Residue, then its C-alpha position, 0 to 999 in steps of 0.5 A: x778623017x776630020x768627022x771621025x775625029x769630031x764625032x769621037x770628040x764630041x760622044x767623048x764630051x757626051x760620056x763626060x757630061x753624063x758622069x758629071x751629071x751622074x755624079x751630080x746626081x749621087x750628090x744630091x741624093x742624100x740631102x734629098x733623104x735629109x729634106x724628106x726628114x723637113x718634110x715629115x716634121x713638118x706634118x708632124x707640127x701640121x697633125x699636131x696642130x689639128x690634135x692628131x697626136x698619134x699621126x704627129x708621133x709616127x710623122x717624127x719616127x719615120x723623119x728619124x728614119x730619113x736621118x738614119x739614112x742621108x748619113x750612111x748613104x752619104x758615106x756610102x756614096x762619098x757624098x758628105x759635105x759642110x752643106x749637108x751637115x748645116x742642112x742636116x742639123x736644120x731639118x733636125x731642128x725642125x723635126x725632133x726639136x720644134x715637132x715633139x715639143x709642140x706634140x708634147x706641150x698640145x698633149x700635156x703640157x699646156x695643162x700646166x698653162x705658163x710652166x708648160x710652155x716654158x718646159x717644152x720652149x726649154x726643150x726646143x731651145x736645148x734641142x737647138x743648142x746640142x745641133x749647135x754645138x754637134x756642127x762644131x765639133x762634128x768630128x770629134x763625135x765620131x764613137x760618142x756623142x756628147x750629150x743626148x742627140x735630138x733625134x734620140x730625144x724627140x723619138x723618145x717623147x713621140x714613143x713615150x705617147x705611144x705608148x701612155x696616149x691611151x691614158x684619159x687626160x687630166x691624169x695627173x702621174x701622167x702629168x707629172x711623169x711628162x714634165x720630169x721626162x721632158x726636163x731630164x731629156x733637155x738637160x741631157x741634150x745640152x749636158x757633156x755626157x757622152x751617148x755611144x754614136x750608131x755610125x756604124x753597124x750594130x754588130x760593130x757596136x755591141x762588140x765594144x761590150x766584149x759579146x762574141x760574134x756568136x752572142x751578137x748575132x743571138x742579141x740581135x735574133x732576140x730584138x727582133x724576136x722581141x719585135x715581133x712578140x710585142x707591139x712596134x712602139x713597145x719594142x722602141x720604148x725598150x730600145x730607147x731604154x737600153x741605150x740610155x743604160x748604155x750611156x751609163x754602161x760606157x761611163x763607168x768603163x771609161x772611169x775602170x780604164 
């Protein structure tokens, strides 16, 4: 009888330890994706140093995929934590601040000498400031982001390269557009302009525009059809431009209320 009680207690302790171990493993899952984000950002920097800009741009986009998954997984398993928030910002500073700044500098802005270096540095520092502000106001930014998210800014530069990288070097028009684009993205990141957050699914986001469920489905199907017809990077460019336009839409909509 005594041995039976001891055996039962051991089984209970073993089951309890398994539950604790499983819970710890689940809590680590979002952080693994966050570290994956930082890993891809580091890979992007390495490929930029090797002048393989195409690979560097794609690694930034892979980092964005990891960044999109870690937050959703954290909310799904209930593993969101202050440490996860800080780790996510550190990873974002590598993948969407430093990596895009280096990519755009070595691809185009280095021809401007010191001014190109300064502008790339401004983009990087603006992203760092944007992340620091987000960490302090994370709870207040569930529906709108205050300032352009670094993920959008960094990925937009990567997409810009993927759509214009075929143009020959020493193109003055491309250099001018790149200079203006980097400057505007830097300003938007530290601005107080509100940008829509995607913490809800896309169908919920499209309902903000007053679309019925039927029309929301049509919009989603149209996006996938557009992506199928055009090349991947062109589709992403259009989607990012629509995101910028949505910020203007919500700004005027809030003023009307």
